[in-house]
C-alpha positions in Angstrom: 107.6 84.7 197.2 107.6 81.7 199.5 105.9 78.4 198.4 105.7 74.8 199.4 109.1 73.7 200.7 109.8 70.1 199.7 110.0 67.6 202.5 113.5 66.4 201.5 114.7 70.0 201.9 113.1 70.4 205.3 114.8 67.0 206.3 118.1 68.3 205.0 117.8 71.5 207.1 116.7 69.5 210.1 119.8 67.3 209.8 122.2 70.2 209.5 120.7 72.6 212.1 122.2 72.1 215.5 119.5 73.0 218.1 122.1 73.9 220.8 123.9 76.2 218.4 120.7 78.0 217.3 119.2 78.3 220.7 122.5 79.6 222.1 122.0 82.7 220.0 119.0 83.6 222.2 119.8 81.8 225.6 122.6 81.0 227.9 122.9 77.2 228.0 125.1 75.2 230.2 126.0 71.5 229.9 124.0 69.2 232.2 124.9 65.6 231.7 123.8 64.6 228.2 121.7 67.7 227.8 122.0 71.5 228.2 120.0 73.6 230.7 119.0 77.2 230.8 116.4 79.7 231.9 113.2 79.4 229.9 112.6 82.4 227.5 108.8 81.7 227.6 108.2 82.2 231.3 110.0 83.9 234.1 112.0 81.6 236.3 114.9 81.8 238.7 115.9 78.1 238.6 116.7 76.7 235.1 114.1 74.2 234.0 114.6 74.6 230.2 116.3 71.5 228.8 117.9 71.0 225.3 118.8 67.6 224.0 121.5 67.6 221.3 120.9 63.9 220.9 117.2 64.2 220.2 117.4 67.7 218.8 114.5 68.8 221.0 113.9 71.3 223.8 111.4 71.0 226.7 110.7 73.3 229.7 109.6 71.5 232.8 108.3 74.7 234.2 105.8 75.9 231.6 105.6 72.7 229.5 106.6 74.3 226.2 108.6 72.0 224.0 109.6 71.2 220.4 112.4 71.2 217.9 114.5 73.9 216.4 111.7 75.0 214.0 109.1 75.3 216.7 111.5 77.2 219.0 112.0 79.9 216.3 108.3 80.0 215.6 107.5 80.7 219.2 110.4 82.9 220.0 110.3 85.0 216.8 106.5 84.8 216.3 106.9 83.5 212.8 105.4 80.8 210.6 106.8 77.3 210.1 107.8 78.2 206.5 109.5 81.4 207.8 111.5 79.4 210.4 112.6 76.9 207.8 113.7 79.6 205.4 115.6 81.4 208.2 117.5 78.2 209.1 118.1 77.4 205.4 119.8 80.7 205.0 121.9 80.2 208.1 123.1 76.7 207.1 123.4 77.4 203.4 120.7 75.1 202.2 119.1 76.1 198.9 115.4 76.0 198.8 114.2 75.4 195.2 111.7 77.8 193.7 108.3 76.1 194.2 104.9 77.5 193.5 103.6 79.2 196.6 100.5 77.8 198.4 97.3 79.8 198.1 97.7 80.8 201.8 101.2 82.0 201.3 100.2 84.0 198.3 97.3 85.5 200.1 99.5 86.5 203.1 102.0 88.2 200.7 99.2 90.1 199.0 97.7 91.3 202.3 101.1 92.4 203.6 101.7 94.2 200.4 98.3 95.9 200.7 99.1 97.1 204.2 102.5 98.3 203.0 100.8 100.3 200.2 98.3 101.7 202.7 101.2 102.8 205.0 102.9 104.6 202.1 99.6 106.3 201.3 99.1 107.5 204.9 102.7 108.6 205.3 102.7 110.6 202.1 99.4 112.2 203.1 101.0 113.5 206.3 104.0 114.8 204.5 102.0 116.4 201.7 102.3 120.1 202.1 98.6 121.1 201.9 96.5 118.1 202.9 98.6 117.1 205.8 99.1 120.5 207.4 96.3 120.1 210.0 97.8 116.7 211.0 101.3 118.1 211.2 100.1 121.0 213.3 98.2 118.6 215.6 101.4 116.6 216.2 103.4 119.7 216.8 100.7 120.8 219.3 101.0 117.5 221.1 104.8 118.0 221.3 105.7 115.2 218.8 108.6 116.2 216.6 109.1 115.0 213.1 112.0 112.7 214.1 109.6 110.7 216.3 106.8 110.4 213.9 109.2 109.2 211.3 110.6 106.6 213.6 107.2 105.2 214.2 106.0 105.8 210.6 103.0 107.9 211.6 100.7 108.9 208.8 97.4 110.7 208.1 94.1 109.6 206.5 92.4 112.5 204.6 88.8 113.4 205.3 87.6 112.2 201.9 85.2 109.1 202.1 87.0 107.4 199.2 90.6 108.6 199.1 92.1 105.2 199.9 89.5 103.4 197.8 90.5 105.5 194.8 94.2 105.0 195.6 93.9 101.2 195.5 91.7 101.3 192.5 94.5 103.1 190.6 97.0 100.5 191.9 94.7 97.7 190.5 94.4 96.1 194.0 91.4 93.7 194.7 89.0 95.7 196.8 87.7 92.6 198.5 91.2 91.9 199.9 91.5 95.5 201.1 88.1 95.1 202.8 89.4 91.9 204.4 92.0 94.0 206.2 89.4 96.4 207.4 90.8 99.3 205.6 87.7 99.9 203.6 84.0 99.1 204.3 81.4 97.9 201.8 78.4 100.0 200.9 75.8 99.7 198.2 77.6 99.8 194.9 81.1 100.0 196.3 83.3 100.8 199.4 84.3 103.7 201.6 87.3 104.4 203.7 87.3 103.2 207.3 89.8 105.7 208.5 89.1 109.4 207.7 90.7 112.6 209.0 92.8 110.7 211.5 96.4 110.5 212.6 97.4 106.9 211.6 99.5 104.6 213.7 100.9 101.5 211.9 101.1 98.4 213.9 104.1 96.2 213.0 105.0 92.6 213.7 108.5 91.5 214.9 109.7 91.4 211.3 108.8 95.0 210.7 105.8 94.3 208.6 102.6 96.2 208.9 99.8 94.0 210.2 97.2 96.7 211.2 96.5 100.3 211.9 95.1 102.6 214.6 93.7 106.0 214.0 93.1 109.1 216.2 90.7 111.8 215.2 91.9 115.4 214.8 88.4 116.9 215.6 87.8 116.2 219.4 84.0 116.4 218.8 84.0 113.3 216.6 83.6 109.7 217.9 85.1 107.3 218.3 88.2 109.1 219.3 90.4 106.0 218.6 89.6 103.5 215.9 91.6 100.3 215.3 91.8 97.7 212.5 89.4 94.8 213.1 90.9 91.3 213.6 92.1 89.9 210.2 94.2 87.2 208.7 97.3 89.3 209.7 96.2 91.1 212.9 94.7 90.0 216.2 94.0 92.4 218.9 95.6 91.6 222.2 98.4 89.5 220.6 101.0 92.2 220.1 102.0 95.7 221.1 102.1 99.1 219.3 105.7 100.2 219.0 107.3 96.7 219.6 109.3 97.0 216.4 111.1 100.2 217.8 111.1 99.1 221.4 112.8 95.8 220.7 115.9 97.7 219.5 116.2 99.6 222.8 115.1 97.2 225.5 118.4 95.4 225.6 120.3 98.7 225.8 118.1 99.7 228.8 119.0 96.7 230.9 115.9 94.8 229.6 113.5 97.3 231.1 110.1 97.6 229.4 107.5 100.4 230.0 103.9 99.4 229.1 101.4 102.2 228.5 97.8 102.3 227.2 97.8 104.9 224.4 99.6 105.8 221.2 100.3 109.3 222.4 101.5 108.1 225.8 104.1 106.1 223.9 105.0 108.9 221.6 105.5 111.4 224.4 107.8 109.0 226.2 109.7 108.4 223.0 109.9 112.1 222.5 111.6 112.3 225.9 114.1 109.6 225.3 112.2 106.6 226.6 112.0 104.3 223.5 111.9 100.9 225.4 108.1 101.4 225.6 105.1 99.6 224.1 101.4 100.3 224.1 98.5 97.8 224.5 96.6 98.6 221.3 93.5 100.0 222.9 92.7 96.8 224.8 93.2 95.6 228.3 96.5 93.8 228.8 96.1 90.2 227.8 97.9 86.9 229.0 99.2 86.6 225.4 100.8 90.0 225.6 102.4 89.3 229.0 103.9 86.1 227.6 105.0 88.0 224.6 106.6 90.8 226.6 108.6 88.5 229.0 110.6 87.3 226.0 112.1 90.8 225.6 112.4 92.2 229.1 112.9 91.3 232.7 111.8 94.5 234.5 108.4 95.9 233.7 106.9 99.3 234.5 103.1 99.8 234.1 101.9 103.3 233.4 98.2 103.3 233.0 95.7 106.2 233.1 94.9 107.5 236.6 91.2 107.2 236.2 89.1 104.3 237.5 89.4 102.4 234.2 93.2 102.9 234.3 93.4 101.6 237.8 91.5 98.5 236.9 93.7 98.0 233.9 96.8 98.2 236.1 95.4 95.8 238.6 94.5 93.3 235.9 98.0 93.7 234.4 99.5 93.0 237.8 97.3 89.9 238.1 98.5 88.6 234.7 102.2 89.2 235.4 102.0 87.6 238.8 100.5 84.5 237.2 103.7 84.3 235.2 105.8 84.8 238.4 106.8 88.4 237.3 106.5 91.3 239.8 106.3 94.5 237.8 106.5 98.1 239.1 103.6 100.5 238.8 104.2 104.2 238.2 101.2 106.2 239.6 101.4 109.6 238.0 100.6 112.7 240.1 97.7 115.1 239.7 95.6 112.7 237.7 98.0 112.9 234.7 98.4 110.2 232.0 102.0 109.7 230.6 101.4 112.1 227.8 100.1 114.8 230.2 103.0 114.2 232.5 105.6 115.0 229.9 103.4 117.8 228.5 103.7 119.5 231.9 107.5 119.2 232.0 108.0 115.8 233.7 111.4 114.1 233.3 112.5 110.6 232.8 114.5 110.7 236.1 111.5 111.9 238.1 109.3 109.4 236.5 111.4 106.4 237.6 111.4 107.8 241.2 107.7 107.4 241.2 107.8 103.7 240.6 106.4 101.5 243.4 106.4 97.7 243.7 103.3 96.4 242.0 102.2 94.2 244.9 102.3 97.2 247.2 100.3 99.2 244.7 97.7 96.4 244.5 97.4 96.1 248.3 96.8 99.8 248.6 94.3 99.8 245.7 92.4 96.9 247.4 92.4 98.7 250.7 91.0 101.8 249.2 87.6 102.7 250.7 87.9 100.4 253.6 87.8 101.9 257.1 91.0 100.6 258.7 90.0 102.2 262.0 87.4 99.4 262.6 87.7 95.7 263.0 85.2 95.1 260.2 87.2 97.3 257.9 90.5 95.5 258.5 88.7 92.1 258.2 87.3 93.2 254.9 90.8 94.2 253.7 92.2 90.8 254.6 89.5 88.9 252.8 90.0 91.1 249.8 93.8 91.1 249.6 94.5 87.5 250.5 93.2 86.0 247.3 95.5 88.2 245.3 98.5 87.3 247.5 97.7 83.6 247.4 98.1 83.5 243.6 101.9 84.1 244.1 103.5 80.8 243.3 106.9 81.4 244.9 106.6 80.5 248.6 109.3 83.0 249.8 107.7 85.9 248.0 104.2 84.9 249.2 105.4 84.7 252.8 107.0 88.1 252.6 103.8 89.7 251.3 101.7 88.0 253.9 104.0 89.5 256.5 103.6 92.9 254.8 99.9 92.6 255.0 100.0 91.8 258.7 102.1 94.9 259.2 99.7 97.1 257.3 96.7 95.7 259.3 98.5 95.9 262.6 97.8 92.3 263.5 99.9 89.3 264.3 101.5 87.6 261.4 100.3 84.2 262.6 96.7 85.5 262.3 97.2 86.4 258.6 98.8 83.0 258.0 96.0 81.2 259.7 93.5 83.1 257.5 95.5 82.3 254.4 95.7 78.6 255.4 91.9 78.5 256.0 91.2 80.2 252.6 93.5 77.8 250.7 91.9 74.9 252.5 88.4 76.0 251.4 89.6 76.6 247.9 91.2 73.2 247.7 88.1 71.5 249.2 85.8 73.3 246.7 88.1 72.8 243.7 87.3 70.1 241.2 89.2 67.0 242.1 91.6 65.5 239.7 90.3 62.1 238.4 92.0 59.2 239.9 94.7 57.9 237.6 93.8 54.3 236.8 96.3 51.5 236.2 95.7 51.2 232.5 96.3 55.0 232.0 99.6 55.0 233.9 100.7 51.8 232.3 99.9 53.2 228.8 101.9 56.3 229.6 104.9 54.2 230.7 104.8 52.1 227.6 104.8 55.2 225.3 107.7 56.6 227.3 109.6 53.4 226.8 108.8 53.4 223.1 110.2 57.0 222.8 113.3 56.4 224.9 114.0 52.8 223.7 112.7 52.7 220.0 114.2 49.3 219.5 111.1 47.9 221.4 108.6 49.5 219.0 108.4 46.5 216.7 107.5 44.2 219.7 104.8 46.7 220.8 103.5 46.9 217.2 103.4 43.1 217.0 101.3 42.9 220.2 98.7 45.3 218.7 97.8 46.9 222.0 98.2 50.6 221.2 95.1 50.8 219.1 93.1 49.7 222.2 94.6 52.4 224.5 92.0 54.1 226.7 93.8 57.4 226.6 93.3 58.7 223.0 96.3 61.1 223.3 98.7 58.4 224.2 97.1 56.2 221.5 97.8 58.9 218.9 101.5 59.3 220.1 102.0 55.5 220.2 100.5 55.0 216.7 102.5 57.9 215.3 105.7 56.4 216.8 105.0 53.0 215.3 104.3 54.5 211.9 107.5 56.6 212.0 109.6 53.6 213.0 108.1 51.4 210.3 108.5 54.1 207.7 112.0 55.3 208.6 113.5 52.4 210.4 113.8 54.6 213.5 112.0 57.1 215.7 112.5 60.9 215.6 110.2 63.1 217.7 111.9 66.0 215.9 110.5 64.7 212.7 107.1 64.2 214.2 107.0 67.7 215.9 104.5 69.2 213.3 102.0 66.4 213.7 102.3 66.5 217.5 101.9 70.2 217.5 98.7 70.1 215.4 97.1 67.8 218.0 98.4 69.8 220.9 100.5 66.9 222.1 104.0 68.3 221.9 104.2 69.0 225.6 103.2 65.5 226.6 105.5 63.8 224.1 108.5 65.9 224.8 108.0 65.6 228.6 108.1 61.8 228.2 111.2 62.1 226.0 113.1 64.1 228.6 112.1 62.0 231.6 115.1 59.8 231.0 116.0 56.7 232.9 119.3 54.9 232.4 118.3 51.3 232.3 120.1 48.1 231.5 118.8 46.4 228.4 117.3 43.5 230.3 115.6 45.9 232.8 114.1 48.0 230.0 112.8 44.9 228.2 111.2 43.6 231.5 109.4 47.0 231.9 108.1 46.9 228.4 106.9 43.3 228.8 105.2 44.1 232.1 103.5 47.1 230.5 102.3 45.0 227.6 101.0 42.4 230.0 99.2 44.9 232.2 97.6 46.6 229.2 96.5 43.3 227.7 95.1 42.3 231.0 93.1 45.5 231.2 91.8 45.0 227.7 90.7 41.5 228.5 89.0 42.7 231.7 87.1 45.3 229.9 86.0 42.8 227.3 84.9 40.4 230.2 82.9 43.2 231.8 81.2 43.8 228.4 80.3 40.1 228.2 78.9 40.2 231.7 76.5 42.9 230.7 75.4 41.1 227.6 74.8 37.9 229.6 72.5 39.8 232.0 70.6 41.2 229.0 70.2 37.8 227.5 68.8 36.5 230.8 66.3 39.3 230.9 65.3 38.6 227.3 65.1 34.8 228.0 67.6 34.1 225.1 69.1 30.9 226.4 71.2 30.1 223.3 72.8 33.6 223.3 73.4 33.3 227.1 75.2 30.0 226.6 77.4 31.4 223.8 78.3 34.4 225.8 79.1 32.3 228.9 81.6 30.3 226.8 83.2 33.5 225.6 83.3 34.7 229.2 85.1 31.5 230.3 87.7 31.9 227.5 88.4 35.5 228.5 88.6 34.5 232.2 91.1 31.8 231.3 93.3 34.2 229.4 93.1 36.7 232.3 94.2 34.0 234.8 97.1 33.0 232.5 98.4 36.5 232.3 98.1 37.0 236.1 100.0 33.7 236.7 102.8 35.0 234.4 103.3 37.7 237.0 101.6 41.0 237.0 104.3 43.5 238.0 101.9 46.3 238.9 101.4 49.7 237.4 104.3 51.9 236.3 
């Protein structure tokens, strides 16, 4: 069982792990000056903006802003905890982690995972048990799902008894409160009862093939709800993963990184039964931004197969919207005769015929938005343009956006210039109505420049610390990074953002800090020193000006109160501050960087 990993062991792993070597297992990186460059695995892009620094042992994507060290990369890419990332690298580089008592959180996670694993064994055995599972096995056979498929996906069955699982865990000596925390059982007066009863059980796995939750489908069509899923828990969060990802992951690469996304468990199983195993299901929820970001790490070409009813069309449209936000253009497969994927294969559909039905998602979206509009009238066409344009304007890539604007003009039978004029007017209104970015003031930009210099030229950190200006930064995020850098330098005799990555991540400041680290400037020592000195001067000047403004206010208050003695004292202080300001200005304010 995992426990607290000593800091010195983490430091040893950090020193031995080569970020370029580790990331090259997952990405294609090419040398670019002092750094390496590649396509970001966390968002879809055509031009590489993902940078890796062997010198700093950091990565940063200038496209989506994600950044970190070798540990945070594995955490994001593999969807694992920090401790799991450390242990993975320790195994790779032969670093021994001494046995240390596990934290309470680690112990709890292990217990909960073990409870889910036990529950899965129970459900699987119930399905295979000759008598009790017969109805469930017959149901699967009726749906066309053969044993090989339900064994691949570890399908099980929950018996109709109200306390079968409760009794099972009681015999195992498992704490019922923890079983309840996973949503497997529900409290009642004097005890608990099973949440899932007389249902086909679908285990939901994480990327490490561990059970994190369950879904259940009734055998009796008259019972409600038809589908029941585990509630959110310490292990499971709806909308954060996919059903079937543990199986699909093994096939996506073999299928040229194509991924089929469906809504239901049986939609997925029917496709798997017919040889399509690079398929995942959305766990009974609408597709979420988190799932889209999750999916793009495994595939490049996406096919959406949602139910043909109104809810399914809305789900497909929402999915398209989310993918386009990530600069991905999936295909939609509208099935014939109102069939869902399960029904399609039940009626003899084939994989080859299915792929022929695929249409570009943007075309599908435009047709869906046009539905119900009378294109034979000017009003109808105008309504379509107003409805479709907002969807097309979210496309970030200019070439793709222009092509779809042209396509809209063709569909409407109007001049392309008219569509472009309408698009320009709509964007102008949006821009005018959007909340304006606050003006970046001198002290903010100068603070940012000083922190950048501290990160890139740590030898100046002692001088910055001596001046004591960081604690007076107006920008609290820059203040935190600056103070963290000073503390790290004073404690270790040098600065390592790699070492500070966990603390930066906790405050949500990794993106800012790593962006500053990668915005490198090759400067002579005297030029770098002058920039630092100018920044210090500017910041001190702003601090003094703020203090002077404060004194001004107090002088006016003293005048209103008739406190002559206080007014005189404040005036003397004002003169001192003014003199200091004049002195700094005479030394030569170089302006904001």
